[in-house]
C-alpha positions as CSV (number, residue, x, y, z in Angstrom):
1,X,30.3,-21.1,-58.6
2,X,29.1,-17.3,-59.0
3,X,25.6,-16.1,-58.8
4,X,24.8,-13.4,-61.5
5,X,21.7,-11.2,-62.0
6,X,21.1,-8.9,-64.6
7,X,19.0,-5.7,-64.7
8,X,18.4,-2.7,-66.7
9,X,16.8,-4.3,-69.9
10,X,13.9,-2.5,-71.5
11,X,12.6,-0.7,-74.4
12,X,14.8,1.7,-76.6
13,X,14.5,3.5,-79.7
14,X,16.9,3.2,-82.5
15,X,19.7,5.6,-81.7
16,X,18.9,5.4,-78.0
17,X,21.1,4.1,-75.0
18,X,20.5,1.5,-72.4
19,X,22.7,0.4,-69.4
20,X,22.7,-3.2,-68.4
21,X,24.1,-4.2,-64.9
22,X,25.1,-7.4,-63.7
23,X,25.4,-8.2,-59.9
24,X,27.8,-10.8,-59.0
25,X,28.1,-12.7,-55.9
26,X,30.2,-15.8,-54.6
27,X,33.2,-16.3,-52.4
28,X,35.8,-15.7,-54.9
29,X,33.8,-13.4,-57.5
30,X,36.7,-10.9,-57.7
31,X,38.8,-13.3,-59.5
32,X,36.2,-14.1,-62.4
33,X,36.4,-12.4,-65.6
34,X,33.0,-11.3,-66.8
35,X,31.0,-10.9,-70.0
36,X,28.1,-10.5,-71.8
37,X,26.1,-12.6,-74.5
38,X,22.8,-12.0,-76.4
39,X,20.4,-14.1,-78.1
40,X,18.0,-13.2,-80.5
41,X,14.9,-15.3,-81.3
42,X,15.7,-18.2,-83.5
43,X,19.4,-17.5,-83.4
44,X,22.4,-18.7,-81.4
45,X,23.7,-17.1,-78.2
46,X,26.5,-14.7,-79.3
47,X,29.4,-13.1,-77.5
48,X,28.9,-9.2,-77.1
49,X,32.0,-8.3,-75.0
50,X,33.8,-9.1,-71.7
51,X,36.1,-7.6,-69.3
52,X,39.3,-9.5,-67.3
53,X,39.1,-10.2,-63.6
54,X,41.1,-7.2,-63.0
55,X,39.6,-5.0,-65.2
56,X,42.5,-4.3,-67.3
57,X,41.4,-5.9,-70.4
58,X,38.2,-5.7,-72.4
59,X,37.1,-7.7,-75.4
60,X,34.3,-6.7,-77.8
61,X,32.8,-8.3,-80.9
62,X,32.8,-6.1,-84.1
63,X,29.3,-5.1,-84.1
64,X,29.8,-3.8,-80.3
65,X,33.0,-1.9,-80.9
66,X,32.6,1.9,-80.7
67,X,28.9,1.6,-79.4
68,X,29.1,-0.6,-76.3
69,X,31.4,-0.1,-73.2
70,X,31.9,-2.6,-70.3
71,X,32.9,-1.6,-67.0
72,X,33.1,-2.6,-63.5
73,X,32.7,-1.3,-60.2
74,X,35.7,-0.9,-57.8
75,X,34.8,-4.1,-55.7
76,X,34.6,-5.8,-59.1
77,X,30.9,-7.4,-58.1
78,X,28.9,-5.4,-60.6
79,X,29.5,-5.0,-64.4
80,X,27.9,-2.8,-66.5
81,X,27.1,-2.8,-70.3
82,X,26.7,0.6,-71.7
83,X,25.1,0.4,-75.1
84,X,24.9,3.5,-77.2
85,X,23.6,4.3,-80.6
86,X,21.4,1.1,-80.3
87,X,20.0,-0.5,-83.6
88,X,17.0,-2.8,-84.1
89,X,19.4,-5.7,-84.5
90,X,20.6,-5.2,-81.1
91,X,17.2,-6.6,-79.9
92,X,17.9,-9.7,-77.9
93,X,18.0,-11.3,-74.4
94,X,21.2,-10.2,-72.9
95,X,23.0,-12.5,-70.7
96,X,25.8,-12.1,-68.1
97,X,28.4,-14.8,-67.9
98,X,31.3,-15.4,-65.7
99,X,34.4,-17.4,-65.7
100,X,37.5,-18.3,-63.6
101,X,39.4,-19.1,-66.8
102,X,41.0,-16.1,-68.8
103,X,39.6,-14.8,-72.0
104,X,42.4,-16.8,-73.8
105,X,41.0,-20.0,-72.8
106,X,37.2,-19.4,-73.0
107,X,37.0,-16.7,-75.7
108,X,33.7,-16.3,-77.6
109,X,32.3,-19.6,-76.6
110,X,29.4,-19.7,-74.5
111,X,29.7,-23.4,-73.3
112,X,33.3,-22.5,-72.0
113,X,31.9,-19.7,-69.9
114,X,30.9,-21.4,-66.2
115,X,28.2,-19.4,-65.0
116,X,25.2,-17.6,-66.2
117,X,22.5,-14.8,-65.2
118,X,18.6,-15.3,-66.0
119,X,18.9,-12.9,-68.8
120,X,17.2,-9.5,-69.5
121,X,15.2,-8.4,-72.5
122,X,16.4,-5.6,-74.7
123,X,14.1,-4.4,-77.3
124,X,14.9,-1.6,-79.8
125,X,12.4,-0.1,-82.1
126,X,13.0,1.4,-85.4
C-alpha cells in the first residue's frame, strides 16, 4: 500500500491558477502510477489525469487538457497538478490516487485505483 497526502487546495478566482501536491510514501512508491480525481457535491468522482510510474506518459480528461498539467519530482514521491485558467465548474474536492497497475488496466475508473489520499478542497469563484 501507498500512503498519499494532498495539499495546495484553496480558493481561486475564475481564470486563476492553483497547484496541488500529492506526497506519496511506501516501500515501492516509485513503481506506482499516480492520478488525480475530483468530486463535486452531488456528483460522482471523476478522473482528471494521471502519470505513469516512470513519468513517461500522462493522460488527461478532455476538460483538463490544455489547462491542467501533471508532473512529478525526480524521486517520484511527489506528484503535482498545475491548474490554470480555472473555471467555477472546477470546484470540487481533489483526490490523489495511486495504482501498481498500468493505466491501460485501471484507466479512469476510481474503484480500480488502490490507494487514495484524503482530498483537498478547490473552490473557484466567478
